[in-house]
C-alpha positions as CSV (number, residue, x, y, z in Angstrom):
1,X,0.0,-0.2,-0.1
2,X,1.3,3.8,-0.9
3,X,1.7,6.6,1.4
4,X,-1.6,7.6,-0.6
5,X,-3.4,4.6,0.3
6,X,-2.6,5.3,3.8
7,X,-3.7,8.6,3.5
8,X,-7.0,8.3,2.5
9,X,-7.7,5.6,5.1
10,X,-6.7,7.8,7.4
11,X,-8.8,10.9,6.6
12,X,-11.6,8.6,6.0
13,X,-11.3,7.1,9.6
14,X,-11.2,10.4,10.7
15,X,-13.8,11.7,9.7
16,X,-15.8,8.9,11.0
17,X,-14.7,9.8,14.2
18,X,-15.4,13.3,14.1
19,X,-19.4,12.7,12.6
20,X,-19.4,10.3,15.5
21,X,-18.2,13.7,17.8
22,X,-20.2,16.3,16.3
23,X,-23.1,14.7,15.2
24,X,-24.0,11.9,17.5
25,X,-25.4,12.1,20.8
26,X,-22.6,10.5,23.0
27,X,-24.9,8.0,24.8
28,X,-25.5,5.9,22.0
29,X,-23.8,2.7,20.5
30,X,-23.7,4.6,16.9
31,X,-21.3,7.0,18.7
32,X,-19.2,4.1,20.7
33,X,-18.8,2.9,16.6
34,X,-18.2,5.7,14.9
35,X,-15.2,6.8,17.8
36,X,-14.0,3.3,17.7
37,X,-13.4,3.5,14.1
38,X,-11.7,6.7,14.4
39,X,-8.9,5.5,16.4
40,X,-7.2,3.9,13.5
41,X,-6.6,7.6,12.4
42,X,-3.3,9.5,14.4
43,X,-1.5,6.5,14.1
44,X,-1.6,6.5,10.6
45,X,-0.9,10.3,10.3
46,X,2.4,9.7,13.2
47,X,3.4,7.2,10.8
48,X,3.4,9.0,7.8
49,X,4.9,11.6,9.4
50,X,7.8,9.9,10.2
51,X,8.1,8.7,6.3
52,X,7.8,12.5,4.8
53,X,10.7,13.2,7.1
54,X,12.8,10.5,5.5
55,X,11.3,11.2,2.0
56,X,10.9,14.9,1.4
57,X,13.1,17.3,-0.1
58,X,12.8,20.1,2.5
59,X,12.4,19.8,5.9
60,X,11.5,23.6,6.5
61,X,8.9,23.8,4.1
62,X,7.2,20.4,5.6
63,X,7.2,22.1,9.0
64,X,6.3,25.7,7.4
65,X,3.1,23.8,5.9
66,X,2.2,21.9,9.2
67,X,2.6,25.2,11.0
68,X,0.7,27.2,8.8
69,X,-2.5,24.4,8.8
70,X,-2.1,24.5,12.3
71,X,-3.1,28.0,12.6
72,X,-5.8,28.0,9.6
73,X,-7.2,24.8,11.4
74,X,-7.6,26.1,14.6
75,X,-11.1,27.9,14.2
76,X,-12.6,25.5,12.2
77,X,-11.4,22.9,14.5
78,X,-12.6,24.9,17.8
79,X,-15.9,25.8,15.9
80,X,-16.7,22.1,15.2
81,X,-15.9,20.6,18.8
82,X,-16.8,23.5,20.7
83,X,-19.0,25.9,18.8
84,X,-16.6,28.9,19.4
85,X,-13.2,29.8,19.6
86,X,-11.4,27.6,22.9
87,X,-8.2,27.9,23.6
88,X,-7.9,24.8,25.6
89,X,-7.3,22.3,23.0
90,X,-5.2,22.6,19.9
91,X,-6.1,20.7,16.7
92,X,-3.7,17.6,15.2
93,X,-1.4,19.6,13.2
94,X,0.1,20.7,16.3
95,X,0.8,17.6,17.5
96,X,2.2,16.6,14.2
97,X,4.1,19.7,13.9
98,X,5.4,19.8,17.4
99,X,6.5,15.4,16.7
100,X,8.1,16.7,13.2
101,X,10.0,19.1,14.6
102,X,11.3,16.9,17.5
103,X,12.5,14.2,15.1
104,X,14.2,17.1,13.2
105,X,15.6,18.1,16.1
106,X,16.8,14.6,17.2
107,X,18.2,13.9,13.9
108,X,20.5,16.9,14.4
109,X,21.9,15.4,17.4
110,X,22.2,12.4,16.2
111,X,24.7,13.6,13.2
112,X,26.7,15.7,15.7
113,X,27.1,13.7,18.7
114,X,27.2,10.3,16.5
115,X,30.4,9.3,18.4
116,X,29.4,10.2,22.3
117,X,26.4,8.1,22.4
118,X,26.0,8.8,26.5
119,X,25.5,12.5,25.5
120,X,23.7,12.0,22.8
121,X,21.0,10.1,24.5
122,X,20.9,12.5,27.1
123,X,20.5,15.4,24.5
124,X,17.5,13.9,22.7
125,X,16.0,12.5,26.4
126,X,15.9,16.1,27.5
127,X,14.4,17.4,23.9
128,X,11.9,14.5,24.1
129,X,10.7,15.7,27.6
130,X,10.6,19.2,26.9
131,X,8.9,18.9,24.3
132,X,6.2,17.0,25.9
133,X,5.9,19.5,28.5
134,X,5.2,21.8,25.8
135,X,2.6,19.5,24.4
136,X,0.8,19.0,27.6
137,X,0.9,22.9,28.5
138,X,-0.1,23.8,25.0
139,X,-3.0,20.9,25.1
140,X,-2.6,19.9,21.9
141,X,-4.9,16.7,20.2
142,X,-3.6,13.6,21.9
143,X,-1.5,15.8,24.0
144,X,2.6,14.6,24.6
145,X,1.2,10.7,23.9
146,X,0.7,11.7,20.7
147,X,4.1,13.5,20.3
148,X,5.9,10.4,21.6
149,X,4.1,8.4,19.0
150,X,5.7,9.9,16.7
151,X,8.8,9.3,18.4
152,X,8.2,5.9,18.8
153,X,7.6,5.5,14.6
154,X,10.8,7.4,14.4
155,X,13.4,5.7,16.9
156,X,11.5,1.9,15.5
157,X,10.9,2.3,11.7
158,X,11.3,-1.0,10.4
159,X,10.7,-2.8,13.9
160,X,7.0,-3.8,13.6
161,X,7.2,-5.7,16.9
162,X,8.5,-2.8,19.4
163,X,5.9,0.0,16.9
164,X,3.1,-2.4,18.3
165,X,4.1,-2.6,21.9
166,X,4.7,1.3,21.9
167,X,1.1,1.4,20.9
168,X,0.1,-1.0,23.5
169,X,1.7,1.0,26.1
170,X,0.6,4.3,24.9
171,X,-3.2,3.5,23.7
172,X,-3.9,0.5,25.4
173,X,-2.1,1.1,29.0
174,X,-2.0,4.8,29.7
175,X,-5.2,5.9,27.6
176,X,-6.7,2.5,27.9
177,X,-10.9,1.9,26.7
178,X,-11.7,1.9,23.1
179,X,-7.9,3.8,22.3
180,X,-6.4,0.3,22.5
181,X,-8.4,-0.1,18.7
182,X,-5.9,2.1,17.6
183,X,-3.1,-0.8,17.7
184,X,-5.2,-2.4,14.3
185,X,-3.9,0.5,12.4
186,X,-0.4,-1.5,12.3
187,X,-2.7,-3.7,10.0
188,X,-2.8,-1.2,7.8
189,X,0.7,0.1,8.2
190,X,2.7,-3.4,7.9
191,X,1.8,-3.7,4.1
192,X,3.1,-0.1,3.7
193,X,5.2,-0.7,-0.1
194,X,7.8,2.2,0.6
195,X,6.0,3.9,-2.6
196,X,4.2,7.9,-2.6
197,X,1.4,6.8,-5.0
198,X,-1.0,9.7,-6.5
199,X,-0.2,12.9,-5.4
200,X,-2.6,15.0,-4.1
201,X,-0.3,16.7,-1.5
202,X,-2.5,19.7,-0.9
203,X,-6.3,18.0,-1.0
204,X,-5.2,16.4,2.5
205,X,-3.9,19.0,4.1
206,X,-6.7,21.1,3.1
207,X,-9.4,18.8,3.5
208,X,-8.8,18.9,7.5
209,X,-10.4,22.4,8.5
210,X,-12.4,22.0,5.7
211,X,-14.3,19.1,6.9
212,X,-14.2,20.5,10.1
213,X,-16.2,23.8,8.9
214,X,-18.3,21.9,6.4
215,X,-19.6,19.7,10.1
216,X,-19.7,22.7,12.3
217,X,-22.4,24.6,9.8
218,X,-24.0,21.2,8.9
219,X,-24.5,20.5,13.2
220,X,-25.8,23.9,13.3
221,X,-28.0,23.9,10.6
222,X,-30.0,20.7,11.8
223,X,-29.7,22.1,15.2
224,X,-27.5,19.4,17.1
């Protein structure tokens, strides 16, 4: 499966999840089903961030795109989930931006201190803790656990067993509940073929704020 195929699975499951949040009462079976399906989305996005890091021609432009769409998406995100501007919860692009920036810095440290393993591990540990603190105080989507998952995909790239264990710890032991279903996303990630597939880069970026705004407008029209 190409990265295009993975992106399509991620945005479809994300859309289902968000329909559940915005349009379905939380005390219903349908809500639980929609949210359960939605658990597949974020791990795939996290995986693709790491793959994008390895394949991008310009990581600075990659970071800039994530940062710009984080800002663009914040109001639609707030409207869809809270009905107004809300500073207490930041959208998923902020999580992805922090995760990418962190692994960029970690890679730089690995390049500069490749022969000083103790110092390398110390600096990267400080970086990881620092970014987790930032994610916690910014209250980004998935909080610091989202950043840790991106780090796990970076550190354990190509090691499927370690990735599954990481996901079980994050989504099973820590988050619990239906979040453990996120580990099922590895079934799709495992058949990734390393190929890009169709190029619809900006479609995936714009889909996020666009679908949130549409869901908000529908919910307001239907008085949900």
